[in-house]
C-alpha positions, 0 to 999 in steps of 0.5 A: 552228844552236842554237835550237829552237821555243820555248814562245812559238810557241804564242801565234801560228800562221797560219790556213788559207791558200789554198795551192792558189790561191797555188801556181797563181798563183805558178807562172803568174806565173813562166812566159812566153808563149814557154815554152808556145808563145804569141806575145807581142804588143806592149805586153803587161804581164802578169807571166807567163801570163794566167789565161785562157791557163792555163785554155785550156792546162789544158783547163778553163773560165776561170771554174773556173780563177778559182775555183781561184786564189781558193780557192773550189774546192780539190778538182779532179779527177785530170784537172784536176790533170794538165791544170794540171801540163801547162799550168804545166810542172811537174816531177815533184816540183812535180806531186806537190806539186800533187796533194797540195794538190788531194787532201789525205789523209783524216784519219789518226789519228797514232800515240801519242807512246809508239809513235813513241818505240818505233819511232824508238828501234828504227830508230836502234838499227839504224843504230848504226854511223852518225850518224843522227837522225829529224825530223818533217815540220815539221823538228823533231828527234825523236831522235838516236843516240849517234854523231850526238850526238857528231858535232853535239851543238849541232845534233842535239838532240831538240826543235830545229827545223832551219828555225828554227835555220837562219834564226836563224843566218842573222840572226846572219850578216847582223848581222856586218860585210860588208866582206870578200872572200868575203861574196858567196859566203857570202851565195849559199850561205846563200840556196841552203841556206835555199831548199832547207830551206824548200822541203822544209818546204812539200813534206813539211808538211801545211798543215792541221796546226796544228803546221805552221802554228805553225812557219810563223807563227813564222818569218813573224813573225821573219824577213823572209828567210823571208817572201820565200822562202816567197812563192816557193812552191817545194816540193821534198824534201831527199834527199841532199847533202854537209855540212861539219861540225866534228868534235872533234880533226879540224876541218872534214870533209866528210860525205855525208848521205841522208834516207829516209822512215819508213813510217807515220802519223807521217810521220817522216824519218831522216837518215844521215851517211856518208863515202867509204872512206879519206877523212878524213871516214871516219876522223872517223866511225871515231874518234867510234865508237871513242871512244863505245865507249871503244875504244883504237883511237880513238887509232890512227884519229886518228893515221892521219888525221893521217898522211893529212893530212900526206901530202896536204900533202906531195903538195901541196907537191911539186906546187907545186914542179914547173915551171909547164909540168908537166901532170896536177896534180889539184885536189880541192875540197869542196862542201857543201849 
């Protein structure tokens, strides 16, 4: 990822959406009669459930449900929200998102830029031993600590928007020749990653926030893939996972990451990278930390990692030399998300 939200994005932003109605309609069309115990009659052509079926399952009148889908009423009661979630078979995260749409938070005065900066700086100081960065709800990077900058100096830059950067990189990927063996696997990986980060934007963002609409407007204008994925109305936070990162002198290593919400009006999120003890990823982080401090131990850590890699290679060669009938050979694979 290498691009950030540019000045030109100020020129255009999307207007208020019928977010609640669109979400209800999308979820209704994804369900089938059999999913909710309704007998499918011959000749049925309706995609998903009918509006009257959802209204009946939710315990509301058809007229009121129509008003919700059409955006003529956007503040249903808790009882109605519970009924709709039950009717549409929403999971916990989707139910939470529906509640957010139905009952938006009252206006909260955001913390000043100075207050945010002080809070973020103090937070990152507490995580000096691990790479950490802070994003806002729109996936703009607010701040990074020195170790995170060493880990990914082209990705973790204050001001970069991770979603814009991801779709920008995907456009570059699509423009490359497609006639190689693992293209389909890479394409599937991109699809999963883009769906996940797009769902996180919808889950965490505030549709009434002009900056949120600015990001969505820019992405909608530039990327057909975003328009397609955004129309799915998936909403889900990104809490943890694994990523492959290219670390100086180590090459590609697998690191775990965990994202935590920062309490406060600014709606910020801190993401931490870490690795399993004794792994090559742990050695890579230790090397970066030692190098950052100008510590001679950096060379020792690098030598240990090289020896670990050499031992693993020797073990693999030894296993490959065994007879085909031997048992107990374990294979370790790395997955990223």
